[in-house]
C-alpha positions as CSV (number, residue, x, y, z in Angstrom):
1,M,78.4,74.2,91.3
2,T,81.1,72.3,89.4
3,Q,79.0,70.6,86.7
4,T,77.4,72.1,83.8
5,P,73.7,71.2,83.2
6,E,74.8,69.0,80.3
7,Q,77.4,67.2,82.5
8,A,74.7,66.6,85.1
9,R,72.3,65.2,82.5
10,Q,75.0,62.9,81.2
11,Q,75.8,61.6,84.7
12,L,72.1,61.1,85.4
13,D,71.6,59.2,82.1
14,A,74.6,57.0,82.8
15,H,73.2,56.2,86.2
16,V,69.8,55.2,84.6
17,R,71.6,52.9,82.1
18,E,73.6,51.3,84.9
19,T,70.5,50.8,87.0
20,I,68.4,49.4,84.1
21,Q,71.2,47.0,83.2
22,W,71.5,45.8,86.8
23,H,67.8,45.1,87.4
24,F,66.6,43.8,84.0
25,N,69.6,41.7,83.0
26,P,68.7,38.0,83.7
27,E,72.3,37.5,85.1
28,T,72.1,40.2,87.7
29,G,68.5,41.4,88.0
30,S,65.7,40.9,90.5
31,P,63.1,38.3,89.7
32,F,60.4,41.0,89.7
33,W,62.0,43.3,87.1
34,V,63.3,40.4,84.9
35,G,59.7,39.0,84.9
36,K,58.2,42.5,84.3
37,A,60.4,43.0,81.3
38,K,58.5,40.2,79.5
39,Q,55.2,42.1,80.0
40,L,56.3,45.6,79.0
41,G,56.1,45.4,75.2
42,F,59.7,46.8,74.8
43,D,63.1,45.7,75.8
44,P,64.4,48.0,78.6
45,L,68.0,46.7,78.1
46,K,68.0,48.1,74.6
47,E,65.5,50.9,74.7
48,V,66.1,52.8,78.0
49,K,69.2,54.9,77.5
50,S,68.3,58.1,79.4
51,Y,66.3,59.5,82.3
52,A,63.7,60.7,79.7
53,D,63.3,57.1,78.5
54,L,61.9,56.1,82.0
55,K,58.5,57.4,80.9
56,K,58.2,54.2,78.8
57,F,57.5,52.3,81.9
58,G,54.4,54.2,82.9
59,H,53.4,54.6,86.5
60,F,54.8,52.4,89.2
61,E,52.0,50.6,90.9
62,D,51.9,50.8,94.7
63,D,50.3,47.3,94.8
64,W,53.5,45.8,93.5
65,L,55.0,46.6,96.9
66,R,52.2,44.8,98.8
67,G,52.5,41.2,99.7
68,G,55.3,38.7,99.0
69,P,57.5,37.1,98.4
70,V,59.7,40.1,99.2
71,R,62.8,38.3,97.8
72,R,61.4,39.0,94.3
73,W,62.9,42.5,94.7
74,V,66.4,41.2,95.5
75,P,68.9,41.3,92.6
76,K,70.7,38.0,91.9
77,A,74.1,39.4,93.0
78,L,72.6,40.1,96.4
79,Q,70.5,37.0,96.8
80,N,72.7,35.3,99.4
81,K,73.0,38.3,101.6
82,P,70.6,38.8,104.6
83,I,67.8,41.2,103.8
84,Y,65.7,43.5,106.0
85,V,62.1,44.4,105.3
86,F,60.6,47.7,106.3
87,E,56.8,48.0,106.1
88,T,54.5,51.0,106.0
89,G,51.8,51.3,108.6
90,G,49.2,50.2,106.2
91,T,47.0,53.3,106.5
92,T,46.0,53.0,102.8
93,G,45.5,49.3,102.7
94,I,47.8,46.3,103.0
95,P,51.2,47.5,104.2
96,K,53.9,48.1,101.5
97,S,57.3,46.5,101.9
98,R,60.7,47.9,101.2
99,V,63.6,45.4,101.1
100,V,67.2,46.6,101.9
101,V,70.5,44.9,102.2
102,D,73.1,47.3,103.6
103,D,71.4,50.6,103.2
104,F,70.9,51.3,106.9
105,R,74.5,50.3,107.7
106,I,75.8,52.7,105.1
107,D,73.5,55.5,106.4
108,Y,74.7,54.9,110.0
109,E,78.3,54.9,109.0
110,L,77.9,58.2,107.1
111,F,76.0,59.6,110.1
112,R,78.7,58.5,112.5
113,E,81.3,60.3,110.5
114,S,79.4,63.6,111.0
115,L,79.3,63.3,114.8
116,P,82.0,64.9,117.0
117,Q,84.1,62.5,119.1
């Protein structure tokens, strides 16, 4: 292990800040999270600075992932890219959707690098 626990915590906290800025900023964020920020009772852009601060959001509701429009999850910076939607089997109700842009391509490229010629 090359990182100390404090360095790992700092890296995680920085990742949280970057993610919050990306998704909640009206210039870059997804319509869902920009809209959700107005209902939270606090400003995530100012008040979420660390992993520990994520508890301010409460529980993520599964029903948020049910139904559409699925583009509400796409950040503005990616809005013109093609999206792919993966759905659950719906065994606990209406299927839940997961929207991806390039995730599966990145996964396949990384997998390909691990295969012998």
